Structures are given as structure tokens and as C-alpha cells.
N, C-alpha and C positions, 0 to 999 in steps of 0.2 A: 643811821647817818644823819637824819634830820635834826637830831639833838646834839650834834657835834659841831663846834665852831672850828672851821678850818681856814686858816689865813692863806690867801692866794698870793702867788708871786707878783701878780699885777691885777689891776682892776679892783672892783668892789666885791666884797664877800656877798654871796647870795643869801646868807642867813646871819647877819650881824647881831641879831638879838638873841641868838641861841647860846646856850651855855652847855658845855660838855657834862654829861652825866657819868663819864668814865673816870676812873681813878687816874691820877698822874702816873707816869712811868716810874717804875721802881728805881731807875737810875737817874731820874730827872734832876734831883737836887745836886748830885755829884756832877752831872753834866753841866748844869748852869754854873756851878762853882768853878768848873774847869774853864768855861768860856770867860767868866769874870777874871780869873787868874791870867788868862792869855791877854785880855785887854789891859790889865794892870801892868803886866810885864812889858807890853809895848810902850806904855807911857813912861816906864822907868828906864828905858834904854838910853836916852840922852844923858841922864845923870851918871850912868856907869861908863859912858863913852867920853865923859869929861867936858861936856858943854851944856849950855842951858837953852831953853826955848822961850821966846818972848811971849808972855801970856796974852798979849793983844793979838797975836797971830793965831790963837786957838791952840787946842791940845794937839800934841803930836799923835798921828794915827798911822795905821799901816798904809793908808791911801797916799799920804804925803811922804812916806818913807822916813822913819825917825832917825835920820842921820844928818851930820853937819853938811853944809853945801859941798856937793861933789862927792860925798861919801856913798858908795854903792851898797846895795844890800849884801853883796858878797863880802865887803869889808866889815860890815856890821856883824855878819856871821863869824868871820875870822876873829874879831875882837872878843865876841862873847865866848868863842871856843877857847881863846887864850885864858879867859877867866876860869873856865872849867878845868884847864890844865893845871892851874895854880890851886885848885880846890882838891887837894889830895884826899882829904877826909870826907869830901862830898857833904859838907855842912855849911858852906858859905851861902849867903843870901845875895844872889844876883839874878837879873832877868833870865828866865827860862832855865834856871838851874835844874829844875825837875826834868826838863826835856833832855838835857845832856846826861843826867844821871840814870834815866829809865829807858832810854832808847839807843839804838845803834848810831854811830856817827853818820851813816848814810841817811837814815830817816830824819835825824836831827837837822841835817842840812836841808833835806827835802822840805820839811815842815816850815822851817824859818824862811827859806827863800820863797816858798809859795805864799806864806803869810805876808811877807814884806812886799811882794810884787803883784799879788792878786787879791784884791779886797773881797772877791767872791768866796774865798775859802772861809773867812771869818763870818761873812753873811750866811753862808750855808750852815756852818756850825751853829750859829745863833738860832737860825730858823728851826733846825732839827731839835735843838735843846728846848726851845720855847714850845714847840708842838708836843714834845714828849711831856712837858710839864702840864700842858692844857688837857692832856688825855686824848689828843687827836688820834684817830686810828691810822692815818696816813699823812704823808707830806710829799711834796714833789720838787724835784730839781730838774728844771727844764732848760733846754738849749739846743741850738742847731749842731750838726755834726762838726767836731773839731773845736767846740767852744770850751772844752775842758771839764765836762761833767764827770767823766770817768776818773780823770786825774784827781779832781776834788774829792770824789767819793772814796777813792783808794786811800788818800791821805786821812780822811775822816775815819774810815773803817779801821785802819791800822792804829791810829791814835786811840780810838775807843777800846779796841780789844786789849791793848796793853795798859793804858792809863786807868781805865774804868773796869777792866776785866769783863766786858760784855761779850755775849755770844751773838754772832751774826750769820745769817744764811743769805748768800748772794746768788740769785737765780736769774735766768733769762731763758728764752725759748731756743735760741741757737747757740752753737759752740763758739762762734767767732767772737762775740762780745765777751764771753768768759775768758777766751784766750788772751784778748787784749788786756783785760783786768789783771789776769795772772802775770802777764809779762810786765805790766806796770808795777805790780806789787814787788816783783823781783828787782826791778830797776830802781824803785824809789825807797826801798827799805833794805834791811840786812838780815843775816841769820838770826839775830836776836828777836826779830819780829816774825820771820818765816816759820819758826817752830810752832806758832799759833795758827798757821794758815794751811789749808789744803784745797786743791782743786781736784774734783773727781770727774775726769773726762769720760765721755761715753766710750763704749767698747771699741768703736772704729775711729774715734777722734785722735788726732796726733798729740803727742806730748809737747807742750809749748813752754813750760817753765819748770824750775827746780821744785816748786811747791806741788806739781802735779803728781798724783798717785795712780799707778797703773790700774786698769779696770779690775784685774784679778787679785789685786792686793788691797782693795777698798776695806773689806771687813777687818782684816788683820791690822791694817794701819789705824783705822778709827778706834779699834778696841785697844791697841797698844798705846796710843797717844791720846786717849780719851780725856785725861786730866789737863792736857795743855792745848788742845785744839779749840779755838774760839771762833774762827772764821772759816766757813765752808762754802766753796763755789761749786755749783752744780746746775745743769740745765733742768728745767721743769720736767722734761720727758724722762731723763735719767732718774730724777727724784721719785717719780711715780713708779718706775720699774723697780727701784730699790725698795720702796715701801711695800710693793706687792709680794716681796719675798716672805717666806715663813718667818725668818728672823733677819732683821736689818740692823747693822751697826749704827745707822743714822738715827735710829730711835734713841740711842744713847745721848743724843744732843739735848733731849728734853725740850722744855719750852725756851725758845730763844728770846733775846731782848729786842733785836731789830731784824727786819727782813728787808734786804735791798733787792728791788726788782728792776733789773736793767732792761732797756728797750721796752719800757712799760707802756708805750703807745699800743703794743700788741696785747696788753693785759686783758683778760676775760676768758681765757680758755679753761677747761676743767682742771688742767694740770696746775694752774695757778692756785687753785683751792688747796692742793696738797701742800704747797709752800706756806700758804697762810695758816694752815693748821698747826704749824710749828710755833706760831706766835703765842706768847702768854696772854692772860686776860688784859693786861695793860700794854701789850707790845705795840710797836710802831713799825709800819711798813713805809719804806722810803722808795718812792717811784722815780726812776731816772729815765728820761726820754725826750724825744723831739715830737711835739704835737703836730707838726706838719708832715711827718713821715707817715707812710701807710700804716694803718692800725691792724694789719694782718701780717702773718709771717710770710715772707717772700724768699724763695731760694735764690741767692745771688748768682748761682750757676745757670739759672733760667731767666735771663733778662726779658724774654718775650712776655713773661707773666706780669712784669711791672706795669706795662701799659694797660693790660686787661684789668688788673685790680684797681688801678687809679680811675679807670673809666667806670668800673662798677661802683666805686665809692661816689663818683660824681653822677651816677645814673646816666652815663652817656654811651652805653653800649647799645648799638643797633641790633646786632645779632652775635650770638656766641659761635665760635668755630666748631 
């Protein structure tokens, strides 16, 4: 790790003089080209909506919303969709034509509305792409609860699995975070994207979304859909149990391109090592978490443990019960 340059979200890097000795990610060139195309398409929107931007006011960006005065992001989406309706042969050159051609109507709207309304999506995309190119082993998306971390990562994960055909393993220690991610995937995308995604709930965990696979159907589903599955959501505990089997269909995933570790402030358990083992030599681990939350797993059904663990972390415990 001392030889890897890792850009931080804030503050100054602890090792600014270091240069990565790892190879760049195998998908990094395509990833950077995708980010460049997104930026270019944003700047082209005014031209295709029939108005100009005063150069003295600077370039149009997703922060300023590339629309004429009073034009909402919804109206921008509707006008671009109209262009796609007129493109019967899918060969016309207009902003985000690739998005309308390759994705479901639900995800296309999700992506464009998120891009136009939240600059953090493009910032996160750029950060992950640059870190992949640098050969960094990991990158972090941090934020407080409700800040949109999971929403952004769902959008990025779905975008990459379809557009770049990457494979992703999404893990966390508890089922609740994975349930939320699965429900967001179902809400923000459509069947065209769902076919590439599965969540593998634990044996006692409830089914939360259409992408969930019953526990006793894991092996048959992963084997039958091996060629199309690119995003797998599973708890680290279930992952270890699955890999301890004599034969596990999960091994068919091979070396994945990206590992998303949700609630990563809890990172450090032996089970996390099993997830990391799926990464290829140049793979990238994306950590999502809130650095101010407790760094150990706490059962939400036992709130009395919250005070104890926080006291332990602060070394303020006088005596244990």
C-alpha cells in the first residue's frame, strides 16, 4: 500500500510523492472514454435544444443545468427522448444517443435526471475511473446516512455492467444494506438491466426485490444464467458459507473487475478477505461508508449495544455488565 498513490476525497494525500506500481485497470481506458463522452454530451445539449450559451458565462455543466432559463431537467430529458423517438434506425448523432439505445427507458431517465440534478454522480464516476487508471487498489465514496451514496453507486454499477460489460461483486456484512441496494436497482432500472443482476439473500433473509434468488435456487440460477450475470449482491457471511461448499456456482464468476463494499466502516473482518479474493490483479475495491458511524457491526434489533460499542471506541467504559 505504501507504493500506491490514492487520492483522498478531502485533505492532503499522505503519500503525494508515491507512484503506483500496479497496472492500470483493464477497463480503465474504456471507463475514461465513457466519462469523457458524458461530459461532451452535457456540453452538446444546448445546441440540440435550439439555443446558445454565452461563452463569457463559461461552459454549460451539469451543475448549472444545461437548459434555457426556466427549463427543468425533466423537460431536457423529454426533449432528448423525443430525439430518440425520431431515430428509428438508431444511427442519429445527438446527446446521449448511446444511453437511449443501450438502456431501458427507466434507467435512461434515472441516469439523466441524476446527472443533471446531482453533480456528485459525475464526480464519483470520474473519481472511480481515474483511480482505476492509476492502478489504485481501492477508492472511497463517503457520506452521512441519506446523502445518496447508495443511489449513486447503484447508478454507476448498472451503467458499468451494461455499457462496459464489467463484473461486480457487491458485499456488506448485514442484509439490510443489500436489501436497500436491491430495491433501488429495481426502482431505478428495468428488466433490460435486471437480467444482469442477482441478489443472493441468506437462508433466513426475506425476499426484497425481483432480482432476489431464493436460497435453494442459487446454484441452478448462477449456472443457468452464467453468461448474463454481471452484478452479484451477497453478504460476506453468505459468501464465505457458499465458498466453503465442495462446489460453489459463485466460483464461476472468476476474477471480477470491481468489488463494492457497502458499510465499509465495518471493513476488516476475515469474511472481507473472501470478497477481496475475487478481484483480479488490477481489480479495484470501491468502499462506501460513513466514517463517523461505528466501525463494528451492530445488530439494529439490540439498541442497548450501541452505547456500549461507542463507549468502547472512545475508551469511556468504566465497567462491563
